[in-house]
N, C-alpha and C positions, 0 to 999 in steps of 0.2 A: 831706577826706583830706589836707590839707596837713599836714601830717602830721608828723607826728611826728618827725622827725629824731631828737631825743635822748630825748624822754620817751616813746618808743614802747614802752619795756619796763616798763610799770607793773605792779605786782602788786596786784590788786584782789579783793575778796570781794563777790560780788553776792548779795543776799538772795533767798530763794525767793519772797518776795512780789513782787519785781520781775518775775520770769519769768511769774508767773500773773496779773499785773495785767490787768484788762480795762477799757478806757475807750472810750466811744463818741465818735467824732470828728465825728459828723454831727448831734449835738444840742447845744443851747446850753449853755455852761458859764460859771460865774462866775469861773473861774480861767483864766489865760493858759497857753499851752504852756510859756513860760519858767518860770512858777511851778510847773507840774507837774514840769518837769525838776528845779528846785531842791528840790522836796519829796521826790524819790526817796531811798530809804534806801540810799545807795551810799557806800562808803568813798571818801575823797578820794584821787585818784591820787598815789602817792608814787614819785618817780624811783628806779629801782633803783640800788644802789651801783655805783660804777665797776667794782669787782672782779666784780660779778655780770654787768654788761653784757659784760665781756670774755669771759665763758663762753658767750655765745650764739653758736652755730655754724650755726644755720639761717638761710638767706638769705631765705626767703619763708614766710609762712603765708597760704595761700589759704583764705578763709572764704566758704562758700556758705550763705546764708539761704534755704532751699528751702521756700517756702510752697506745698505742693501740696494745701492744704485747699480744693480746688475741682475743676473738671472737667479740670484738667491733671495729676491725680494719677498717671496711668499714665506720663506723660512724666517726672515727677519720679523715679520708680523707674528708668526707663531711663537718665536722666542720671547717677544715682549709680552705676549699673553701668558707664557710660562712664568715670566717674572711676576706678573700680576696675580698669579696663584699664591704668591708669598707676600709681595709688597714690602714697602719700607716699614720700619718700626721705630720705637723710641731710642733704639741703640744703633740702627743700621739705616743709612740712606742708600737708595738704589736710584741712580739717575742715568738717563739714556739720551744720546743724541742720535737720531735716526734719519736717514735720507732715503727717498724713494725715487723711482725713475719710470718713465713711460715704457710700455712694451711688455710688461710682465704682470704682476698682480694688480687687480683693479678693485679689490674688496676694501672694506673699512674706510669708505669715503673717497678712495682713489686719489688722495692728496699726493702731490709730487714735489714737495719741498723738503727742507730739513727742519726737523722739530726736536725740541728738548722736552723731556718728560721727567717728573718725579713719580716713580712707580708706586702706585697704591694698590692694595689688595682688592680683587673683585672676584665675582663668580661667573663672569661672562668670557668664554674662551673664543668668541667670534669677533671681538673688536677690542681696540685699546680704549680704555675708559680713564686712564690716569690723566691728571691735569696737564695740559700743554703749557709749559713754562715760557716757551718762546717759539715762534715760527720765523726761521731765519731766511726764508725764501730759498732761492737756488744757491747752494754752496758747493765748493769743490772738496769732497771728502777724500780725494786722492792727494790733497795738499797737506803736508805735515803741519803747516801752520794752523789748519782747521783743528787738528788734533790738540795742538798746544792750547788753542783758544778754548776748546771745550773743557779740558782738564782744569785750566786756570779758573774758568768760570765756576766749575763744579766745586773746586776747593774753596773759593771765596764765598760761594752761596750756601754750600752745605759742608762746612768744616767738620772734621772728625779727627780722632787720634791717629787713625791709620787709613790708608787709601789702597784700593785695588782698581786696576784698569784692565779692561778687556777690549782688544781691537778685533772687530767682527768683520769677516769678509772672506774672499778667496785668499789662498796663500801658496807660495812656492819656495819657502825657505828664504835664502839670501838672494836667489837668482831673480833679477827683475825683468827677464825677458818673457815674452808670451810665445813660447815655442809651439809650433804646430797648431797655432790658432787657439790654444787652450787659454781660457780666461782665468789666469792665476797671477798672483802677486800679493803684495801687502796693501790692503785697502785700495783696491782698484775702483775708480769712479768711471763708469762707462759713458757718462755724459761728457766728461772732460778728457778722458783718455789718460788721466794722471794716476799715479799711485805713490805710495810711500816706500822708498827704497830702504834697505837695511841701515845704511849710514844715516839717513834722514830720521829713521825711527830712534836711533841713539841720540841724535841732536834734539828731537822733540822731547824725549824723556828727560834729558838734561835741562832744557829750557823750562819745562813745566815743574821742575823741582823733584822729579822722581815719584815713585809710588812704592808701597810696601810689597805688593804682589802684582806682577804683570802676567796677563794671559793672552795668547793668540787663539781666538775662536776661528781658526783658519788652518789650512792644510800644511803639513810638512815643515813646521816652524821650529821644532825642538832640535836645533843644530848648534854647534859651537860658533859657527859663522854668524848666527843671529844672536845667541845669548851672550856671547863675549862683547858684542857691540853695546849692549845695554846693561852690562853687569854692575856698573857703578851707580845705577839709578833704580835698583830693585833689590829686594832681599831674596825673593823667590820668583821663579818663572814657570808658568804652566804651559805645556805645549804638546804637540803630537809629532811623532816621527813620520807617521803615515798620513795620507789624506783623511780628512774627517768626512763622515756622512753629511749630506746636505743639511740635516737638522742641527748639526754641530752640538754645542753644549746643551745639556738638559737643565735649564736654569732653575726650575722649581726644585729639582733634586739637589742642586748645589746650594741655592740660596736658603732653602728650608732649614738645614742645620745651622747655617751662618746666622740667620735671624733668630732662630730658637735659642742659641747660646748667647748671642749678642757680643760677647767680648773675646772672640776667638783670637789666638795668636796668628801671626802671618803664616806660619807653617800650617796651622790647622785650617785656615781659610784656603790655602793652596791645595792641601790634601783633600778638602771637601770638594773642590772643583774637579780634581782628578776622579774621585770616587763617584760623584754624581754622574759624570760623563760615562765612566766605565760601567757602572751598575746598570744604566739604561741600555747600553748596547749589548751587555751580557744578557739582559732580560729578553731583548728582541732577537738575539742570536746573530748579531752583526759583528764582524771583525773590527777591532779598533786598537789604537795605542794612545796613551796619555801619561805624561810623567811630570814630576815636580823637581825642578833643579834649584840647588842652593847656589846663589851667585858668588858668595864669598869663596867657594871652592874652585872657581874658574881660574884664578891666578895660579894656584899650585898645579891645576890640571894642565895649564899651558906650559909650565916648567917641566912637568913630567913628559908631556908630548914632545917638547923640544929635545929633551935628553934621549928619549926613545928614537926620534928621527935621526939624530947624530949617530947613535950606535948602530941603527939598522942600515944607514947609508955606508958606514964603515964596513959592515959585514958583507955588503954588496950581494944580497940575495934577492935580486929583482924578480926573478921567476917565482920565488916563494911568496913574495909580497903580492904580486899580481894574482896568483892563485888564491891566496887567502882573501884578497879583496873581492875577486869575482864571485867567490862562493859565500861571502858574508851576506847576512840578511839585508835585502834591498827593499825599496818602497816604490811608490808610483813613479817617482823620478829615480830611474835605475842607478844613477850615479850617487845617490844617497845611500850610504852603507851604515848599518849599526856598528858603532865604534867598539863596543864591548865584544861583539861577536867577531869582528875583524881581529882584534888583539888576541882573542882566545884561539882563533884558527891559526894565526901566524905563530903564536907561541908553541903550538902543537907540532909544527913542521920545521922550525928553524934549527940550524945546526950550531948556532951560537948561543952559549949559555947566558951571556949578558943580555942579548936581545930577548931571550925567553923570559928572563927575570923581569925586565922592564916592561915587556908586553903584558905579563900577568899582573904586574903591579898597577898598570893602567886600568886593566879590566876590574881589578879589585877596588880601585879608587872610584871608578864610575859607579859600581854597584853599592859601595859602602859610604861614600862621602859626597860625590857630585850630585847623583840622583837620589833624592831622599824618599821618593815614593814613585812607584812605577806600576801601572796597571795595563794589562793586555787581554784581548779577547780573540776567540776564533783561531785562525791559523797562526797568529802571532804568539800563542801560548805554548810555544815549543822551546822556550828558554833562550832564543836567539835575539830577542828584542830587549835591550838593556836600558832604554830611555833616552838615548841621544845618538843622532845620526850625523856622520861627517861626509863631506864631499870627497869622493874617490872615483874620479872618472878613469875609464880604462885607456882612452886614447886622447880625446880632445881636452882642451883646457879653456874655460871661460874667463876672459880677461877681466870681467867685472869683479872677479875674486880679489884682484889686487887692491881694490879700494876698501877692503874690509879691515877692521882693526885686528881680527884674528890672523889675517895674512901679514899685517904690518908687524905685530908683536911676536908672531910665532913662525915656525918652520914647516907647517903642514903644506903650504903651497910649494915649498922647495922639495918636500918629500914626494908630492904628486909629480912634479916635473922630473924628478930623479928616476922614479920607477917607470915613467913613461918613456924615458930616453932609451935609445938602442944600446 
């Protein structure tokens, strides 16, 4: 989502084959993801003429890739109705691509295709009344190419000075597995069995030209394993360390301030998303986490983490590391540990002054630079949830981790293997 500054207003024509393409991401392939991207039948982005750019008067286009082709379908319908409480305005476009599936919700016409909407304000909370811009038939919303096609279409059709993208679905951080039958992942499509893996999410954001703010209306996504993958294609990332309640984002509470002001900065829009979410769950008394991450801080964060890892490994305090990790704030996936809390706990017990200094520096960097807004409710309001969770398994190691940019550029994977070793 880094975005675009100047080339954000490209006029592109996306072929129908792109939208309907179905590729299995869980079976061996002789082609790489980069080759698949290169093979797409897409027009080359062309910068809009200066005179055309001057005509763009919309401040924001908010794009929601709403994959409700799963057991969250009823919440998808509710969320679009929440958006319709606010609607688009003369400064803000709100566009949605929504897919539905058999077996779950049957209300609102019981349509079972993928539709695109321009969200318009209404007073009917029982059905979607916004105009249907396109009915795409059956599409694979677990195919990262479908996400690319939606965003390129939205940018071309509803150009704006800034863009926000929300991917709506189940989530499980970077891990693409469906452990214990739990239906989680990034944009799972239960009709096709496909989903968007973390590396594919990065490739999709790169190919679409990035956005200013990216948000995962999905569980367990605010991790360096995910955010580092997309850091070059966004300014800010909104996400949750913990699982989200089924209702996810409260779109009227978020979009209300965005539309009212019209010309929010990227930071302000991301902060509004965090606050709308947290205010709702605070009001209903439900535990929640949500934070806003500044992507430009991830490069230095990686440098600090690598320096800490080298020093900690030299100190050889494996027992202390394991104890600090096991007692750190965890979430629905137990191996996800709040990184700020881990560094704080380890700093309190290490016998090495250099390790302590670097651990505390990391905690301070998370709280003061990397995470620019953090809201927690319920049992997470104990000071142990700092806005970003890292993979810290006690025993096993998921080999999928090796495919991540965070593992490629950093030493966190080496740290895990080191403290697990006898």
